N, CA, C and O of each residue as an XYZ file, in Angstrom:
216
protein
N      92.077    110.515    112.499
C      91.515    112.401    112.415
C      90.992    112.053    113.823
O      90.132    111.320    114.310
N      92.144    113.136    114.338
C      92.365    114.293    115.751
C      90.774    115.807    115.445
O      91.060    116.814    114.798
N      89.768    115.678    115.848
C      88.952    116.346    116.583
C      89.521    118.317    115.977
O      90.709    118.502    116.241
N      89.053    119.161    115.517
C      89.942    120.314    115.414
C      89.367    120.877    116.691
O      90.181    121.671    117.165
N      88.248    120.772    117.454
C      87.333    120.903    118.193
C      87.941    120.737    119.502
O      88.553    121.572    120.169
N      87.681    119.563    119.751
C      88.304    118.776    121.294
C      89.359    118.118    121.051
O      89.780    117.650    122.108
N      89.880    117.898    120.344
C      91.557    117.034    120.399
C      91.062    115.558    120.144
O      91.818    114.586    120.140
N      89.488    115.499    119.898
C      89.329    113.451    120.593
C      90.416    113.015    119.183
O      90.863    113.797    118.345
N      90.655    111.412    119.279
C      91.138    110.988    118.533
C      89.982    110.128    117.602
O      90.166    109.601    116.505
N      88.728    110.169    118.420
C      88.561    108.693    118.279
C      87.112    108.979    117.101
O      86.119    108.271    116.931
N      87.382    109.897    116.636
C      86.520    110.412    115.566
C      85.665    109.259    114.368
O      86.195    108.201    114.028
N      84.513    109.636    113.933
C      84.072    108.388    113.240
C      84.172    108.546    111.534
O      83.517    109.302    110.817
N      84.764    107.992    111.318
C      84.597    108.001    108.905
C      83.399    107.945    108.920
O      82.701    107.139    109.537
N      82.868    109.351    107.803
C      81.305    109.171    106.710
C      81.941    108.513    105.652
O      81.692    107.448    105.087
N      82.602    109.152    105.533
C      82.880    108.164    103.600
C      84.584    109.571    103.599
O      85.159    110.093    104.554
N      84.811    109.689    102.201
C      86.080    109.879    102.363
C      86.794    110.769    102.300
O      87.988    110.829    102.005
N      85.652    111.952    102.746
C      86.516    113.411    103.029
C      85.822    113.847    104.791
O      86.321    114.591    105.635
N      84.801    113.211    104.835
C      83.990    113.497    106.054
C      83.874    112.794    107.564
O      84.024    111.581    107.417
N      83.671    113.121    108.886
C      84.349    112.367    109.606
C      83.487    113.327    111.034
O      83.329    114.532    111.228
N      83.190    112.417    111.608
C      82.155    112.579    112.690
C      83.163    112.506    114.514
O      84.102    111.745    114.747
N      82.587    113.482    115.456
C      83.273    114.037    116.500
C      81.597    113.320    117.134
O      80.493    113.825    116.932
N      81.810    112.389    117.702
C      81.075    112.228    118.564
C      80.962    112.441    120.270
O      80.067    112.219    121.086
N      82.548    113.066    120.370
C      82.527    113.454    121.661
C      81.796    115.345    121.055
O      80.642    115.420    121.477
N      82.115    116.408    120.425
C      81.350    117.396    119.863
C      79.704    117.760    118.963
O      78.943    118.667    118.627
N      79.917    116.321    118.928
C      78.717    116.546    117.723
C      79.205    117.139    116.432
O      78.272    117.526    115.728
N      80.741    117.374    115.774
C      80.751    118.036    114.878
C      80.931    117.406    113.382
O      81.636    116.415    113.575
N      80.689    117.475    112.205
C      81.254    116.409    111.072
C      82.073    117.816    111.110
O      82.029    118.965    111.548
N      82.943    116.803    110.250
C      84.487    117.688    109.741
C      84.381    117.194    108.542
O      84.188    115.992    108.353
N      84.525    118.288    107.345
C      84.405    117.777    106.029
C      85.480    118.925    105.149
O      85.305    120.141    105.077
N      86.657    118.095    104.505
C      87.082    118.459    103.656
C      87.348    118.527    101.891
O      87.696    117.632    101.121
N      87.090    119.690    101.688
C      87.224    120.143    100.255
C      87.592    119.528     99.335
O      88.462    118.727     99.676
N      87.230    119.480     97.728
C      88.563    119.000     96.853
C      89.997    119.734     97.070
O      91.115    119.286     96.817
N      89.638    120.974     97.605
C      91.109    122.095     97.550
C      91.357    121.806     99.079
O      91.004    122.895     99.530
N      91.631    121.259     99.882
C      91.935    120.311    101.375
C      91.239    121.834    102.400
O      91.536    122.010    103.582
N      90.534    122.539    101.794
C      89.357    123.288    102.785
C      88.878    122.414    103.785
O      88.702    121.199    103.696
N      88.671    123.227    104.828
C      88.152    122.719    106.144
C      86.869    123.182    106.222
O      86.712    124.403    106.221
N      85.700    122.298    106.306
C      85.206    123.098    106.493
C      84.309    121.970    108.245
O      84.507    120.839    108.687
N      83.361    123.155    108.671
C      82.473    122.642    110.161
C      81.325    121.925    110.341
O      81.842    120.937    109.821
N      80.289    121.559    110.598
C      79.192    122.352    110.915
C      78.796    120.923    111.684
O      79.264    119.787    111.606
N      77.713    121.516    112.463
C      77.474    121.641    114.497
C      76.390    120.779    114.037
O      75.558    121.130    113.200
N      76.429    119.498    114.680
C      75.003    118.875    113.949
C      73.819    119.278    115.425
O      74.270    119.365    116.567
N      72.838    119.412    115.222
C      71.849    120.085    116.273
C      70.999    118.987    116.216
O      70.907    118.247    115.237
N      70.232    118.843    117.495
C      69.580    118.387    118.110
C      68.405    117.816    117.420
O      67.743    117.118    118.188
N      67.741    117.913    115.743
C      66.489    117.397    115.279
C      67.295    117.255    114.269
O      66.711    117.748    113.304
N      68.601    116.743    113.861
C      69.472    116.929    112.798
C      69.899    117.084    111.861
O      70.532    116.437    111.028
N      69.384    118.396    112.039
C      69.657    119.539    110.461
C      71.617    119.770    111.453
O      72.135    119.476    112.530
N      71.900    120.302    110.453
C      74.064    121.135    110.153
C      73.144    122.989    110.441
O      72.056    123.546    110.291
N      74.438    123.224    110.888
C      74.638    124.694    110.893
C      76.295    125.163    110.675
O      76.983    125.358    111.676
N      76.646    125.262    109.836
C      78.010    125.617    109.803
C      79.052    126.601    111.093
O      78.784    127.389    112.000
N      79.985    126.152    110.665
C      80.591    126.666    111.678
C      81.856    126.921    111.191
O      82.692    126.153    110.716
N      81.882    128.640    111.459
C      83.351    129.609    110.462
C      84.299    128.672    111.174
O      84.367    128.092    112.257
N      85.114    128.815    109.875
C      86.700    128.298    111.133
C      88.237    129.403    109.621
O      88.610    129.539    108.456
N      88.353    129.662    110.576
C      89.760    131.107    110.140
C      90.055    130.054    108.972
O      90.015    128.842    108.759
N      90.483    131.672    108.133
C      90.802    130.959    106.392
C      92.657    130.959    106.751
O      93.451    130.561    105.899
């Protein structure tokens, strides 16, 4: 899995459809309909959705 933000090829797999990029602290998630969702991991551990182009 390559990070769509920074291009890092060494992302970690969190579950079947969730990945994590330790380079830019982004969680990458594919919905059941294969739609891409991105979440920025903030310093306090919360997540903030990153808008993606449809």
